[in-house]
C-alpha atoms as one frame of an Amber mdcrd trajectory, in Angstrom:
protein
 -21.851  15.231 -16.992 -20.499  18.536 -18.158 -17.691  20.170 -16.276 -18.752
  23.136 -14.197 -16.997  26.306 -15.293 -14.835  28.049 -12.771 -16.844  30.342
 -10.593 -15.502  33.890 -10.395 -13.773  34.556  -7.120 -13.321  30.912  -6.162
  -9.570  30.995  -6.690  -7.342  33.763  -5.516  -3.779  34.491  -6.536  -0.819
  35.624  -4.546   1.190  38.634  -5.525   3.501  36.327  -7.455   0.570  35.050
  -9.466   0.552  31.533  -8.043  -2.917  30.140  -7.401  -3.717  29.615  -3.753
  -6.392  27.477  -2.173  -9.689  29.367  -1.948 -10.619  30.549   1.458 -13.706
  29.311   3.251 -13.621  31.670   6.196 -17.102  32.707   7.333 -16.412  36.288
   6.441 -15.350  35.518   2.880 -18.253  36.532   0.636 -16.662  34.743  -2.347
 -17.263  31.298  -0.807 -20.380  29.669  -2.310 -23.263  28.868   0.062 -23.958
  25.353   1.319 -26.335  23.600  -1.094 -29.779  22.906   0.322 -32.501  20.485
  -0.575 -32.899  16.926  -1.724 -30.205  15.554  -4.000 -27.644  18.205  -3.053
 -25.672  16.219  -0.486 -24.029  13.617  -2.680 -20.775  14.123  -0.780 -22.284
  12.638   2.401 -23.272   9.530   0.484 -19.618   9.148  -0.483 -18.647   9.314
   3.195 -21.265   6.671   4.000 -19.620   4.329   1.486 -16.212   4.976   3.060
 -17.709   4.349   6.500 -18.977   0.952   5.326 -15.573   0.040   3.943 -13.815
   0.874   7.205 -16.434  -0.999   9.231 -15.823  -4.186   7.232 -12.077  -3.544
   7.323 -11.973  -3.376  11.122 -14.489  -6.182  11.582 -12.205  -8.491   9.641
  -9.034  -7.460  11.447 -10.742  -7.664  14.863 -12.179 -11.129  14.336  -8.924
 -12.754  15.441  -8.741 -10.754  18.672 -12.217 -11.899  19.728 -11.799 -15.507
  18.561  -8.264 -15.855  19.942  -9.188 -17.323  23.360 -10.999 -20.214  21.627
  -8.373 -20.555  18.894  -5.484 -20.634  21.360  -6.892 -23.787  22.940  -7.366
 -25.600  19.627  -4.016 -24.554  18.156  -2.046 -24.468  21.441  -0.952 -20.819
  21.207   0.733 -19.311  24.305   0.837 -15.596  25.234   4.181 -14.898  23.536
   3.067 -16.546  20.298  -0.307 -14.795  20.512   1.555 -11.485  20.410   3.372
 -12.515  17.222   0.130 -13.726  15.648  -1.593 -10.429  16.423   1.310  -8.289
  15.262   1.901 -10.233  12.022  -0.980  -8.256  10.534   0.672  -4.929  11.325
   4.019  -5.845   9.763   2.591  -6.100   6.250  -0.091  -3.501   6.961   2.510
  -0.898   7.908   4.904  -1.685   5.058   2.145  -1.704   2.433   0.856   1.716
   3.525   3.592   3.348   1.457   2.802   1.713  -1.918  -0.938   1.828  -1.184
  -0.881   5.613  -0.749   1.160   6.089  -3.915  -1.141   3.722  -5.850  -4.227
   5.636  -4.716  -2.752   8.900  -5.984  -1.791   7.252  -9.284  -4.704   4.928
 -10.091  -7.588   6.472  -8.147  -9.612   5.674  -5.061 -12.316   3.526  -6.634
 -10.064   0.926  -8.223  -7.435   0.578  -5.494  -9.891   0.465  -2.574 -11.914
  -2.265  -4.330  -8.838  -4.396  -5.044  -7.739  -4.065  -1.425 -11.172  -5.125
  -0.168 -11.226  -8.225  -2.369  -7.765  -9.154  -1.100  -8.520  -8.716   2.602
 -11.886 -10.495   2.376 -10.274 -13.579   0.839  -7.532 -13.492   3.486 -10.170
 -13.392   6.259 -11.894 -16.463   4.853  -8.505 -18.192   4.630  -7.919 -17.630
   8.361 -10.900 -19.858   9.066  -9.174 -22.713   7.232  -5.766 -22.675   8.955
  -4.426 -25.763  10.715  -1.460 -24.378  12.623   0.375 -21.294  13.829   2.482
 -20.977  10.668  -0.452 -20.796   8.293  -2.309 -18.524  10.707   0.566 -16.033
  10.715   0.781 -16.239   6.912  -2.936 -15.541   6.484  -2.711 -12.709   9.003
   0.116 -11.107   7.005  -1.905 -11.384   3.793  -4.791  -9.677   5.584  -2.524
  -6.799   6.572  -1.312  -6.284   3.000  -4.871  -6.203   1.668  -6.159  -3.788
   4.297  -3.400  -1.230   3.694  -5.606   0.851   1.396  -8.340   1.099   4.035
  -7.081   4.301   5.692  -5.550   6.427   2.894  -8.433   5.731   0.487 -11.170
   7.514   2.512  -8.727  10.298   3.406  -8.109  10.866  -0.301 -11.830  10.675
  -1.133 -12.781  13.215   1.548 -10.025  15.602   0.462 -11.611  15.711  -3.006
 -15.258  15.655  -1.985 -15.390  18.093   0.957 -14.585  21.753   1.589 -12.255
  22.539   4.480 -15.100  23.661   6.753 -16.676  20.158   6.654 -13.585  17.996
   6.220 -12.986  17.036   9.854 -16.563  15.995  10.507 -16.562  13.990   7.280
 -13.353  12.289   8.387 -14.923  11.508  11.755 -17.825   9.767  10.003 -15.734
   7.348   7.952 -13.202   6.924  10.756 -16.039   5.751  12.991 -16.333   2.779
  10.703 -13.304   1.525  12.624 -15.160   1.881  15.937 -18.334   0.285  14.605
 -16.490  -2.588  12.979 -14.543  -3.277  16.162 -17.665  -2.983  18.316 -19.684
  -5.277  16.053 -16.897  -7.857  16.138 -17.392  -8.549  19.840 -21.057  -9.618
  19.846 -21.039 -11.016  16.291 -17.915 -13.135  16.601 -18.699 -14.328  20.125
 -22.194 -15.345  18.956 -20.825 -17.271  15.969 -18.099 -18.926  18.065 -20.654
 -19.930  20.714 -23.211 -21.240  18.202 -20.853 -22.847  15.697 -17.043 -22.614
  15.785 -14.291 -20.035  15.566 -13.646 -21.112  11.946 -17.182 -20.106  10.964
 -16.594 -16.606  12.368 -13.777 -15.923   9.896 -15.724 -17.276   6.940 -18.852
 -15.228   7.705 -16.924 -11.991   8.340 -14.841 -12.472   5.197 -17.894 -12.969
   3.014 -19.463  -9.760   4.343 -16.682  -7.850   2.602 -17.967  -8.830  -0.815
 -21.333  -7.235  -0.054 -19.588  -3.896   0.474 -17.421  -4.335  -2.640 -20.524
  -4.577  -4.849 -21.945  -1.373  -3.319 -18.625   0.458  -3.663 -18.138  -0.395
  -7.332 -21.705   0.597  -8.145 -22.005   3.903  -6.305 -18.565   5.496  -5.898
 -17.554   8.080  -8.496 -15.060  10.943  -8.514 -16.519  14.471  -8.313 -15.779
  15.209 -11.953 -17.873  12.287 -13.238 -20.526  11.635 -10.593 -23.891  11.495
 -12.426 -25.860  12.973  -9.509 -23.552  15.817  -8.464 -25.296  19.136  -9.068
 -23.583  22.277 -10.289 -24.449  23.967  -6.984 -22.893  21.256  -4.828 -19.806
  21.057  -7.019 -19.283  24.814  -6.716 -19.651  24.543  -2.937 -17.096  21.717
  -2.744 -14.569  23.304  -5.047 -14.989  26.856  -3.793 -14.687  25.729  -0.174
 -11.127  24.506  -0.584 -11.473  20.825  -1.498  -8.338  19.319  -3.039 -10.435
  19.108  -6.165  -8.806  18.639  -9.522  -8.290  15.682 -11.864  -6.290  12.809
 -10.346  -2.627  13.124 -11.178  -0.541  10.220 -12.298   2.971   9.146 -11.371
   4.506   9.156  -7.929   4.813  12.905  -7.921   2.252  15.442  -8.963   3.354
  18.680 -10.539   2.001  22.123  -9.983   1.551  23.568 -13.420   1.013  27.147
 -12.261   3.731  29.501 -11.170   6.573  27.304 -12.466   6.660  25.226  -9.281
   8.945  22.191  -9.364   7.563  18.681  -9.165   7.823  17.015  -5.770   8.711
  13.354  -5.733   7.110  10.954  -3.269  10.343  10.355  -1.363  10.934  14.104
  -1.051   8.034  14.296   1.411  10.365  12.846   4.056  12.432  16.037   3.977
   9.787  17.974   5.910   9.726  18.330   9.693   5.921  18.400   9.599   5.813
  14.940   7.994   8.076  13.470  10.691   5.900  15.078  13.358   2.817  13.513
  11.784   4.542  10.137  11.787   5.753  10.239  15.391   2.510  11.664  16.768
   0.372   9.020  15.071   2.835   6.301  16.151   2.191   7.189  19.794  -1.560
   7.559  19.348  -1.963   4.314  17.440   0.100   2.315  19.939  -2.651   2.978
  22.460  -5.513   2.521  19.981  -4.274  -0.908  19.015  -4.302  -2.066  22.588
  -8.079  -1.796  22.247  -8.047  -3.636  18.916  -5.746  -6.501  19.942  -5.328
  -7.152  23.693  -8.437  -5.444  25.084 -10.723  -8.541  24.964  -8.033 -10.664
  26.622  -7.540  -7.965  29.269 -11.214  -8.104  30.215 -11.158 -11.899  30.391
  -7.789 -12.397  32.125  -7.508  -9.310  34.346 -11.140  -8.489  35.088 -12.699
 -11.961  35.021 -15.217 -11.471  32.195 -16.843 -14.555  30.709 -17.774 -14.837
  27.022 -21.270 -13.402  27.532 -20.172 -10.373  29.575 -17.301  -9.785  27.147
 -19.718  -9.616  24.219 -21.963  -7.119  26.067 -19.789  -4.900  28.281 -16.776
  -5.072  25.972 -18.602  -2.935  23.420 -18.928   0.050  25.791 -15.521   1.717
  25.164 -15.990   1.358  21.401 -19.429   2.959  21.537 -18.165   5.838  23.680
 -15.278   6.237  21.241 -17.781   6.836  18.440 -19.145   9.798  20.391 -15.594
  11.029  20.936 -14.845  10.877  17.227 -18.003  12.722  16.178 -17.373  15.318
  18.887 -13.843  15.801  17.583 -15.075  16.317  14.039 -17.869  18.693  15.051
 -15.568  20.681  17.363 -12.817  21.143  14.794 -15.177  22.237  12.017 -17.045
  24.530  14.390 -13.804  26.256  15.388 -12.790  26.607  11.731 -16.115  28.257
  10.921 -15.601  30.648  13.864 -12.386  31.855  12.241  -9.717  29.892  14.086
  -6.671  29.098  11.975  -6.152  25.526  10.807  -2.964  25.336  12.882  -4.725
  26.396  16.085  -7.672  24.061  15.529  -5.585  20.994  14.735  -3.156  21.528
  17.606  -5.940  22.151  20.112  -7.744  18.929  19.198  -4.626  16.798  18.839
  -2.917  17.879  22.052  -6.012  17.779  24.257  -7.102  14.400  22.878  -3.771
  12.658  23.305  -3.229  14.104  26.782  -6.650  12.961  28.001  -6.082   9.477
  26.592  -3.249   8.977  29.090  -5.879   8.118  31.751  -5.511   4.551  30.479
  -2.603   4.289  32.912  -4.923   4.923  35.872  -6.719   1.622  35.299  -3.879
  -0.098  37.156  -5.039   1.460  40.453  -8.797   0.998  39.938 -10.094  -2.040
  41.854 -13.401  -2.593  40.051 -14.144  -3.705  36.516 -16.717  -0.909  36.170
 -14.135   1.721  37.093 -11.629   0.256  34.657 -14.204   0.253  31.860 -15.020
   3.897  32.579 -11.374   4.960  32.346 -10.790   2.876  29.250 -13.852   4.454
  27.655 -12.547   7.965  28.373  -9.135   7.016  26.985 -10.545   5.517  23.806
 -12.919   8.446  23.226 -10.042  10.913  23.695  -7.973   9.007  21.155 -10.755
   9.109  18.571 -11.370  12.797  19.329  -7.774  13.390  18.209  -7.734  10.826
  15.406 -10.194  12.711  13.189  -7.806  15.658  13.144  -4.973  13.244  12.358
  -7.011  12.002   9.398  -7.398  15.595   8.196  -3.681  16.430   8.312  -2.737
  14.912   4.917  -5.279  17.096   3.103  -4.252  20.104   5.237  -0.530  19.893
   4.496  -0.267  18.109   1.116   1.639  20.368  -1.319  -0.689  19.276  -4.164
  -3.881  17.181  -4.385  -1.741  14.426  -5.922   0.119  13.952  -2.627  -2.826
  13.525  -0.209  -3.017   9.731  -0.266   0.769   9.440  -0.288   0.973  11.521
   2.889  -1.852   9.519   4.443   0.041   6.334   3.646   3.284   7.668   5.127
   1.515   8.793   8.294  -0.300   5.484   8.621   2.905   3.527   7.967   4.481
   5.023  11.071   1.346   4.527  13.139   1.190   0.868  12.261   4.805   0.254
  13.094   3.349   0.834  16.557   0.609  -1.626  15.659   3.249  -4.226  14.821
   5.376  -3.583  17.917   2.591  -3.056  20.455   1.098  -6.575  20.539   4.568
  -8.157  20.710   5.730  -5.829  23.491   2.514  -6.381  25.436   2.805 -10.159
  25.037   6.364 -10.219  26.374   5.524  -7.857  29.233   2.610 -10.105  30.191
   4.791 -13.186  30.113   7.529 -11.471  32.144   5.103 -10.236  34.807   3.081
 -13.412  35.203   0.111 -12.099  33.229  -0.167  -8.643  34.850  -1.331  -5.746
  32.668   0.175  -3.037  34.921   3.315  -2.308  32.895   1.599  -2.505  29.463
  -1.022   0.031  30.570   1.603   2.363  32.054   3.562   2.245  28.795   0.421
   3.175  26.854  -0.256   6.141  29.129   3.325   7.389  28.760   3.161   7.224
  24.963  -0.030   9.279  25.008   1.915  12.078  26.688   4.768  11.759  24.186
   2.235  12.057  21.368   0.831  15.263  22.846   4.325  16.766  23.110   5.025
  15.824  19.501   1.949  17.611  18.184   2.760  20.602  20.389   6.412  21.098
  19.488   7.472  19.075  16.437   4.661  20.225  14.131   4.916  24.012  13.901
   2.264  25.050  11.386  -0.538  23.125   9.668  -0.538  24.438   6.110   0.348
  23.167   2.607   4.002  22.205   2.447   6.074  24.446   0.174   7.488  22.801
  -2.937  11.242  23.259  -2.865
């Protein structure tokens, strides 16, 4: 397709002559109108593909958590070892976030996301063939390495395909793939385990990944070469502030205008904002991964759920979390369209979401399973309300479009250090307290508060980082 010529007024320059991101404030009459009609919403199809990828990603990583009670009997895995098995995924997942983000910026979303999906799907199938704890941990670590592209890839795609005024809602859509994948894992895996065996659950879930890979390779294209992207929609995306320019190569993209210096990947760690993003997401993800790893065991061990009730009632917090995520995306974009600054919008959503998620600690004083599920649902929904703004931060603060996935990888690296530590810490606390979840839940609530304080005081402004 032919490249759309620059639309007059879409890019503004500072007094120094350096191009700045176009504004998409409601009062800016230079911003192109939203395209209407059939065939003019290609960007939402891209988000649907990303949603599917995340759903398969989280289904595969959650299969172990649901199948673990049955596996632990066959393979003789105690609580302490269960924690190591669960956290083995997050060790390689966290470490591989850094090269995955850099690879996405260098080689493009389509190729790297597909390679990651092939890797993690094969690793999931392999987990159904293990014969002992050692091979299980090895397969789990391979799964983590393959899934590392699963978060920064959609963040990069949305940064290129969506204007600022729609970016948070778009991020909430693909991020909800995580909720859907986790929610589907409970009834699907429990049904397969009940009807066949826990080994069959891994094989079936792993093979589902290849269905998505075929769809991804067929239908994903970058904005500059998508055959169905209209001139009108492209102008709307580009003029609305999307990080929309040809993919840069190398580990550092250069700004060619205004004589700005290149910024190397490792130089991103010099910024206070980046460290605030890392610490805030560490705290938030510590709590989220309680739901992904120990939550099914909590319902069985602490609240007396059997396999059938686990498969039905255990999906409730995940479903409520989907509503929380969509509400977070809609709220943030609505406030942006009303004229709120990006800093004010992001801080409002991040601080309120993380603070409200601290109600997870109150489950220790609730006597009924229904009351505990209600509090856990509120906590999970509050976390996802905040998470969609977290997913938008890399595009908000990246100094160039060639740093978006790198920043997403750095942010997700820190968050999944929490994913690696959380299951181990919870396992040891359970063993030390005779199986009580009181201390683990109190720790989660405290970290929610720390996360809120981080977003309030460590991150000062949400704006593109200066190249220095």
